[in-house]
C-alpha positions as CSV (number, residue, x, y, z in Angstrom):
1,M,16.7,34.7,8.5
2,S,20.0,35.1,10.7
3,G,22.6,37.0,9.4
4,L,22.9,39.9,7.0
5,V,25.1,39.6,4.2
6,A,26.7,42.8,2.7
7,P,29.6,42.7,0.3
8,A,31.1,45.6,-0.7
9,V,32.1,47.0,-4.0
10,G,34.3,50.2,-5.3
11,P,36.9,51.2,-2.6
12,A,36.1,50.4,1.1
13,P,34.0,52.9,2.9
14,G,36.3,56.0,4.2
15,R,39.6,54.9,2.1
16,A,40.8,57.4,-0.8
17,A,40.6,54.9,-3.7
18,T,38.7,56.0,-6.8
19,L,37.0,54.1,-9.8
20,G,37.5,56.8,-12.7
21,D,37.6,60.2,-11.5
22,R,35.3,59.3,-8.1
23,P,35.7,58.1,-5.6
24,R,32.7,55.5,-6.1
25,P,32.2,53.6,-2.0
26,R,28.6,51.1,-2.0
27,R,27.4,48.9,0.0
28,H,24.3,45.7,-1.0
29,P,22.4,44.2,1.6
30,A,20.3,42.0,0.7
31,D,16.9,41.4,2.3
32,I,16.8,37.7,2.2
33,G,14.3,38.0,4.8
34,Q,15.8,39.9,7.7
35,G,13.2,41.6,8.5
36,E,14.2,44.5,11.1
37,E,18.3,44.1,10.5
38,V,17.9,45.8,7.2
39,E,17.2,49.5,8.3
40,P,20.1,49.3,11.0
41,A,22.8,48.4,7.6
42,R,21.4,51.1,5.9
43,A,22.0,53.3,9.0
44,K,25.7,52.2,9.6
45,A,26.7,52.1,6.1
46,Q,24.8,56.2,6.1
47,A,27.0,56.4,9.0
48,M,30.7,55.2,7.6
49,G,29.9,58.0,4.9
50,V,29.0,55.1,2.1
51,K,27.3,57.5,-0.8
52,E,25.6,54.8,-3.0
53,I,23.5,52.1,-0.4
54,Y,21.8,49.5,-2.5
55,I,19.1,47.2,-0.6
56,D,17.6,44.8,-2.7
57,D,14.4,43.0,-1.6
58,L,15.4,39.5,-3.0
59,R,13.1,37.3,-0.6
60,E,10.2,36.2,-3.4
61,E,13.9,35.4,-5.7
62,F,15.5,33.2,-2.5
63,A,12.5,31.4,-2.0
64,R,11.5,30.5,-5.3
65,D,15.0,29.8,-7.1
66,F,16.8,28.8,-3.8
67,V,14.9,27.9,-0.9
68,F,12.4,25.4,-2.3
69,P,15.2,23.4,-5.3
70,M,17.3,23.0,-1.8
71,F,14.6,21.6,0.1
72,R,13.4,19.4,-2.8
73,A,16.8,18.6,-2.8
74,N,16.8,17.7,0.9
75,T,20.2,20.0,1.2
76,V,21.8,19.2,4.4
77,Y,25.5,20.4,6.2
78,E,27.1,17.5,8.0
79,G,24.7,15.1,7.4
80,E,22.5,16.8,10.3
81,Y,21.4,21.1,9.3
82,L,19.8,22.3,6.3
83,L,21.6,25.0,4.9
84,G,20.4,28.6,6.0
85,T,21.7,31.9,5.1
86,S,24.6,30.4,3.3
87,I,22.5,29.1,0.5
88,A,21.5,32.9,-0.5
89,R,25.3,33.9,-1.1
90,P,25.2,32.6,-5.4
91,L,22.3,35.0,-5.3
92,I,23.3,37.8,-3.2
93,A,26.9,37.8,-5.5
94,K,24.7,37.4,-8.7
95,R,22.6,40.4,-7.7
96,L,26.7,42.7,-6.1
97,V,27.7,41.8,-10.2
98,E,25.0,43.2,-11.6
99,I,25.3,46.5,-9.4
100,A,29.0,46.1,-10.7
101,N,28.2,46.1,-14.3
102,E,25.4,48.8,-13.9
103,T,27.4,51.5,-12.0
104,G,30.5,50.8,-13.3
105,A,32.6,49.3,-10.2
106,D,35.5,47.9,-10.7
107,A,37.2,46.6,-8.0
108,I,36.7,44.3,-4.5
109,A,37.2,46.3,-1.3
110,H,39.8,46.1,0.7
111,G,38.9,43.5,3.5
112,A,35.7,42.9,1.8
113,R,35.0,38.7,2.5
114,V,34.3,36.7,0.0
115,V,32.9,33.5,-0.4
116,I,34.2,31.4,-3.9
117,H,31.0,29.5,-5.6
118,D,31.6,26.7,-8.5
119,D,29.6,23.6,-10.0
120,V,32.5,20.8,-10.3
121,L,35.3,21.2,-7.9
122,A,38.2,18.9,-10.6
123,T,42.0,19.7,-10.4
124,G,41.1,22.8,-8.6
125,G,43.3,25.2,-10.3
126,T,40.8,27.5,-11.0
127,V,39.2,28.4,-8.0
128,E,43.0,28.8,-6.3
129,A,43.8,31.3,-9.0
130,I,40.5,33.4,-8.1
131,G,41.5,33.2,-4.9
132,R,44.7,34.3,-5.5
133,L,43.0,37.3,-7.6
134,V,40.8,38.1,-4.9
135,E,43.5,38.5,-1.8
136,Q,45.4,40.4,-4.0
137,L,43.1,42.9,-4.6
138,G,42.7,43.6,-0.6
139,G,40.0,40.6,-0.4
140,Q,39.6,37.7,2.0
141,V,38.1,34.7,0.9
142,V,36.1,32.9,3.6
143,G,34.9,30.2,2.2
144,V,34.8,27.8,-1.4
145,N,31.6,25.7,-2.5
146,F,31.2,23.3,-5.1
147,V,27.8,21.5,-5.9
148,I,29.9,18.3,-6.9
149,E,33.0,17.8,-6.1
150,L,35.6,14.7,-7.9
151,S,38.0,14.1,-5.3
152,F,39.6,11.6,-7.7
153,L,41.5,14.5,-8.9
154,N,42.8,16.1,-5.8
155,G,41.6,19.4,-6.3
156,R,41.2,19.9,-2.4
157,E,44.8,19.9,-1.8
158,K,44.9,23.3,-3.7
159,L,42.6,24.6,-2.1
160,A,43.6,23.3,1.6
161,G,44.0,26.9,2.8
162,Y,40.2,27.2,3.0
163,E,37.4,26.5,4.5
164,L,35.8,24.2,1.6
165,L,32.4,22.5,1.0
166,S,31.4,20.2,-1.7
167,L,27.4,18.8,-1.8
168,I,28.1,15.9,-3.6
169,E,31.5,14.4,-3.9
170,Y,32.6,11.1,-6.1
């Protein structure tokens, strides 16, 4: 797998924001099989002054709960490519939320790149609101993904400013 997905919670490295009474910058690179890319990510985070670094080995859960079901569903992108690291994003987001809850983080790092995942795109209102919230908090929405799109409800129109992927369209 190429690419190391490393979302941040808390303030961005080097920023003076605080959560509670103390600065708490964190990074969460997830090991989903990148091999040699993991330790350089740790070193980079340390060099940037990150105090809490979580590098979770999510390989087994990724294979069991994401890769194998993806193969069974014959999930392809643009009718040609099997989904790769993008299929890991829901797992990484799940673990990121768990870490945020465990550590009391309550912010999105300024400049964080965020992908929003939802099961169904209907009117688009919920994801549009989430996107605005992420952007107000200083994050950047780089994509929105859905399992099912109900195209007759025209939700895609509300999300025209985002890269959008839906697996099944009705």
